[in-house]
N, CA, C and O of each residue as an XYZ file, in Angstrom:
340
protein
N     -11.377     67.302    -49.562
C     -11.209     67.141    -48.075
C      -9.853     67.762    -47.759
O      -8.854     67.496    -48.427
N      -9.846     68.614    -46.701
C      -8.584     69.193    -46.268
C      -7.841     68.188    -45.367
O      -8.355     67.143    -44.972
N      -6.540     68.604    -45.064
C      -5.785     67.749    -44.322
C      -6.292     67.536    -42.932
O      -6.130     66.413    -42.456
N      -6.872     68.441    -42.224
C      -7.369     68.305    -40.844
C      -8.553     67.393    -40.897
O      -8.677     66.555    -40.005
N      -9.494     67.482    -41.921
C     -10.626     66.625    -42.032
C     -10.164     65.203    -42.297
O     -10.782     64.273    -41.779
N      -9.159     64.993    -43.042
C      -8.598     63.647    -43.271
C      -8.090     63.051    -42.100
O      -8.363     61.888    -41.800
N      -7.331     63.817    -41.387
C      -6.707     63.323    -40.119
C      -7.814     62.966    -39.142
O      -7.746     61.949    -38.452
N      -8.804     63.792    -39.091
C      -9.865     63.495    -38.090
C     -10.624     62.246    -38.527
O     -10.971     61.445    -37.660
N     -10.892     62.033    -39.752
C     -11.466     60.732    -40.245
C     -10.645     59.539    -39.886
O     -11.183     58.510    -39.478
N      -9.344     59.653    -40.030
C      -8.460     58.541    -39.773
C      -8.537     58.290    -38.246
O      -8.688     57.154    -37.796
N      -8.432     59.364    -37.485
C      -8.623     59.184    -35.986
C      -9.847     58.554    -35.521
O      -9.847     57.738    -34.600
N     -10.932     58.936    -36.170
C     -12.244     58.359    -35.852
C     -12.350     56.932    -36.175
O     -12.918     56.138    -35.425
N     -11.734     56.559    -37.434
C     -11.658     55.068    -37.795
C     -10.881     54.296    -36.748
O     -11.301     53.265    -36.222
N      -9.697     54.880    -36.480
C      -8.865     54.138    -35.586
C      -9.454     53.982    -34.280
O      -9.380     52.884    -33.726
N     -10.039     54.970    -33.716
C     -10.743     54.880    -32.375
C     -11.820     53.899    -32.454
O     -12.058     53.194    -31.474
N     -12.552     53.780    -33.628
C     -13.640     52.767    -33.568
C     -13.278     51.354    -33.607
O     -14.094     50.442    -33.470
N     -11.972     51.198    -33.806
C     -11.391     49.786    -33.962
C     -11.664     49.067    -32.699
O     -12.027     47.890    -32.715
N     -11.495     49.766    -31.558
C     -11.637     49.063    -30.422
C     -13.144     48.831    -29.889
O     -13.436     48.097    -28.945
N     -14.042     49.585    -30.660
C     -15.439     49.468    -30.362
C     -16.141     48.578    -31.281
O     -17.364     48.467    -31.193
N     -15.427     47.890    -32.213
C     -16.056     47.087    -33.243
C     -17.021     46.081    -32.688
O     -16.740     45.494    -31.642
N     -18.030     45.871    -33.262
C     -19.058     44.888    -32.797
C     -18.497     43.463    -32.861
O     -18.934     42.585    -32.117
N     -17.494     43.233    -33.783
C     -16.925     41.812    -33.830
C     -16.177     41.527    -32.544
O     -15.875     40.357    -32.305
N     -15.844     42.509    -31.674
C     -15.094     42.163    -30.505
C     -16.015     41.312    -29.499
O     -15.489     40.614    -28.632
N     -17.247     41.386    -29.627
C     -18.031     40.530    -28.712
C     -18.980     39.551    -29.405
O     -19.538     38.680    -28.737
N     -19.189     39.666    -30.761
C     -20.176     38.900    -31.398
C     -19.647     37.403    -31.689
O     -20.427     36.484    -31.936
N     -18.372     37.261    -31.641
C     -17.810     35.993    -32.068
C     -17.299     35.237    -30.901
O     -16.106     35.339    -30.616
N     -18.094     34.481    -30.193
C     -17.812     33.744    -29.102
C     -17.395     32.355    -29.494
O     -18.205     31.577    -30.000
N     -16.089     32.019    -29.257
C     -15.526     30.702    -29.568
C     -16.470     29.586    -29.197
O     -16.683     28.669    -29.990
N     -16.969     29.635    -28.159
C     -17.831     28.502    -27.714
C     -19.138     28.240    -28.421
O     -19.765     27.190    -28.285
N     -19.526     29.275    -29.203
C     -20.738     29.217    -29.909
C     -20.457     28.857    -31.460
O     -21.356     28.619    -32.266
N     -19.184     28.852    -31.735
C     -18.791     28.481    -33.143
C     -18.833     26.995    -33.428
O     -18.499     26.178    -32.570
N     -19.236     26.654    -34.614
C     -19.191     25.190    -35.031
C     -18.175     25.032    -36.093
O     -18.175     25.750    -37.093
N     -17.301     24.087    -35.881
C     -16.272     23.820    -36.982
C     -16.871     22.767    -37.943
O     -17.733     21.991    -37.530
N     -16.464     22.732    -39.113
C     -16.857     21.770    -40.169
C     -16.538     20.301    -39.690
O     -15.564     20.063    -38.976
N     -17.362     19.388    -40.100
C     -17.182     17.932    -39.569
C     -15.839     17.297    -39.944
O     -15.397     16.330    -39.323
N     -15.179     17.887    -41.013
C     -13.906     17.369    -41.485
C     -12.765     17.784    -40.668
O     -11.670     17.305    -40.963
N     -12.853     18.625    -39.656
C     -11.791     19.167    -38.913
C     -11.601     18.116    -37.771
O     -12.485     17.908    -36.940
N     -10.408     17.471    -37.775
C     -10.133     16.416    -36.673
C     -10.056     17.073    -35.374
O      -9.766     18.264    -35.261
N     -10.340     16.226    -34.294
C     -10.182     16.657    -32.936
C      -8.821     17.316    -32.609
O      -8.743     18.385    -32.003
N      -7.785     16.630    -33.035
C      -6.455     17.066    -32.919
C      -5.671     17.018    -34.198
O      -5.719     16.039    -34.942
N      -4.934     18.106    -34.452
C      -4.159     18.137    -35.780
C      -2.996     19.204    -35.621
O      -2.981     19.974    -34.661
N      -2.123     19.211    -36.506
C      -1.014     20.120    -36.629
C      -1.265     21.216    -37.640
O      -1.664     20.966    -38.777
N      -1.022     22.438    -37.194
C      -1.172     23.550    -38.077
C       0.081     24.409    -37.968
O       0.398     24.975    -36.922
N       0.833     24.482    -39.191
C       2.098     25.272    -39.162
C       2.964     24.900    -37.942
O       3.541     25.740    -37.251
N       3.007     23.503    -37.725
C       3.955     22.916    -36.716
C       3.427     23.065    -35.266
O       4.131     22.683    -34.332
N       2.202     23.614    -35.054
C       1.615     23.760    -33.768
C       0.483     22.706    -33.707
O      -0.278     22.461    -34.643
N       0.464     22.093    -32.450
C      -0.717     21.169    -32.218
C      -2.058     21.988    -31.833
O      -2.068     22.859    -30.963
N      -3.072     21.641    -32.510
C      -4.346     22.299    -32.155
C      -5.374     21.301    -31.964
O      -5.381     20.200    -32.515
N      -6.302     21.770    -31.101
C      -7.544     20.905    -30.938
C      -8.733     21.839    -31.164
O      -8.565     23.028    -31.436
N      -9.880     21.302    -31.051
C     -11.247     22.058    -31.473
C     -11.242     23.427    -30.633
O     -11.551     24.484    -31.183
N     -10.911     23.371    -29.401
C     -10.977     24.546    -28.636
C     -10.082     25.652    -29.175
O     -10.536     26.780    -29.371
N      -8.759     25.323    -29.426
C      -7.829     26.314    -30.006
C      -8.280     26.662    -31.442
O      -8.192     27.828    -31.829
N      -8.708     25.794    -32.157
C      -9.209     26.097    -33.557
C     -10.314     27.135    -33.562
O     -10.305     28.072    -34.360
N     -11.330     26.942    -32.597
C     -12.414     27.814    -32.450
C     -11.908     29.250    -32.037
O     -12.346     30.264    -32.580
N     -10.958     29.269    -31.041
C     -10.482     30.582    -30.721
C      -9.793     31.295    -31.855
O      -9.962     32.500    -32.039
N      -8.964     30.503    -32.667
C      -8.371     31.133    -33.805
C      -9.458     31.613    -34.859
O      -9.351     32.703    -35.420
N     -10.434     30.803    -35.080
C     -11.543     31.236    -36.018
C     -12.239     32.473    -35.456
O     -12.504     33.395    -36.228
N     -12.543     32.553    -34.201
C     -13.179     33.743    -33.624
C     -12.328     34.907    -33.842
O     -12.832     35.962    -34.225
N     -10.989     34.790    -33.613
C     -10.168     35.898    -33.787
C     -10.079     36.386    -35.205
O     -10.019     37.588    -35.461
N     -10.070     35.462    -36.114
C     -10.100     35.794    -37.623
C     -11.332     36.518    -37.982
O     -11.262     37.516    -38.698
N     -12.464     36.074    -37.526
C     -13.815     36.661    -37.727
C     -13.844     38.029    -37.172
O     -14.344     38.947    -37.823
N     -13.325     38.215    -35.981
C     -13.196     39.606    -35.379
C     -12.473     40.551    -36.215
O     -12.883     41.707    -36.322
N     -11.385     40.130    -36.841
C     -10.512     40.944    -37.720
C     -11.251     41.350    -38.990
O     -11.168     42.469    -39.496
N     -12.000     40.313    -39.471
C     -12.782     40.547    -40.729
C     -13.865     41.607    -40.460
O     -14.093     42.519    -41.255
N     -14.545     41.432    -39.255
C     -15.598     42.390    -38.805
C     -15.024     43.797    -38.697
O     -15.674     44.752    -39.124
N     -13.880     43.946    -38.164
C     -13.234     45.228    -37.900
C     -12.912     45.828    -39.284
O     -13.227     47.002    -39.479
N     -12.367     45.187    -40.167
C     -12.069     45.657    -41.481
C     -13.295     46.077    -42.191
O     -13.285     47.128    -42.833
N     -14.347     45.338    -42.126
C     -15.638     45.574    -42.734
C     -16.236     46.790    -42.102
O     -16.841     47.594    -42.810
N     -16.107     46.977    -40.817
C     -16.713     48.197    -40.119
C     -15.947     49.421    -40.574
O     -16.570     50.449    -40.837
N     -14.606     49.364    -40.684
C     -13.711     50.490    -40.977
C     -13.932     50.902    -42.491
O     -13.941     52.092    -42.805
N     -14.104     49.927    -43.391
C     -14.248     50.280    -44.777
C     -15.641     50.942    -44.950
O     -15.779     51.913    -45.693
N     -16.622     50.426    -44.286
C     -18.005     51.028    -44.281
C     -17.979     52.554    -43.879
O     -18.549     53.455    -44.495
N     -17.201     52.687    -42.713
C     -17.126     54.135    -42.239
C     -16.285     55.024    -43.295
O     -16.593     56.186    -43.557
N     -15.326     54.432    -43.799
C     -14.563     55.252    -44.840
C     -15.333     55.489    -46.039
O     -15.199     56.541    -46.663
N     -16.133     54.576    -46.404
C     -16.951     54.895    -47.684
C     -18.057     55.906    -47.314
O     -18.409     56.734    -48.155
N     -18.612     55.871    -46.101
C     -19.546     56.800    -45.701
C     -18.953     58.228    -45.609
O     -19.586     59.222    -45.961
N     -17.699     58.262    -45.114
C     -17.076     59.611    -44.979
C     -16.710     60.102    -46.405
O     -16.792     61.306    -46.650
N     -16.329     59.264    -47.312
C     -16.035     59.750    -48.639
C     -17.263     60.145    -49.330
O     -17.180     60.995    -50.216
N     -18.380     59.633    -49.032
C     -19.615     60.024    -49.721
C     -20.329     61.143    -49.072
O     -21.358     61.571    -49.595
N     -19.856     61.671    -47.943
C     -20.459     62.757    -47.236
C     -20.337     64.023    -48.166
O     -19.378     64.163    -48.925
N     -21.325     64.902    -48.068
C     -21.296     66.143    -48.930
C     -20.027     66.950    -48.629
O     -19.433     67.506    -49.552
N     -19.617     67.026    -47.428
C     -18.453     67.920    -47.204
C     -17.167     67.382    -47.798
O     -16.252     68.145    -48.107
N     -17.091     65.948    -47.972
C     -15.949     65.357    -48.578
C     -15.859     65.540    -50.022
O     -14.794     65.332    -50.603
N     -17.001     65.949    -50.689
C     -16.964     66.222    -52.161
C     -16.489     67.498    -52.482
O     -16.079     67.731    -53.619
N     -16.502     68.464    -51.490
C     -15.851     69.715    -51.603
C     -15.995     70.507    -52.762
O     -15.422     71.593    -52.843
């Protein structure tokens, strides 16, 4: 793969970050916390409740979905016939 193709692949992966499916699929209101999570608790010195914990969980899941999406695109690009050059 030449430099321009590699740069284009990186640009495409970066541009897709804002279009990741995880940006809309993890609604904090639809997430369920495990039963052992108390209604109010401290996490790293910050007071949290179920609402905040669900927002944090949704944010983490979105990040994981983004990484998964980008890795899948990278593997696909690396396996493309033109990448084998």
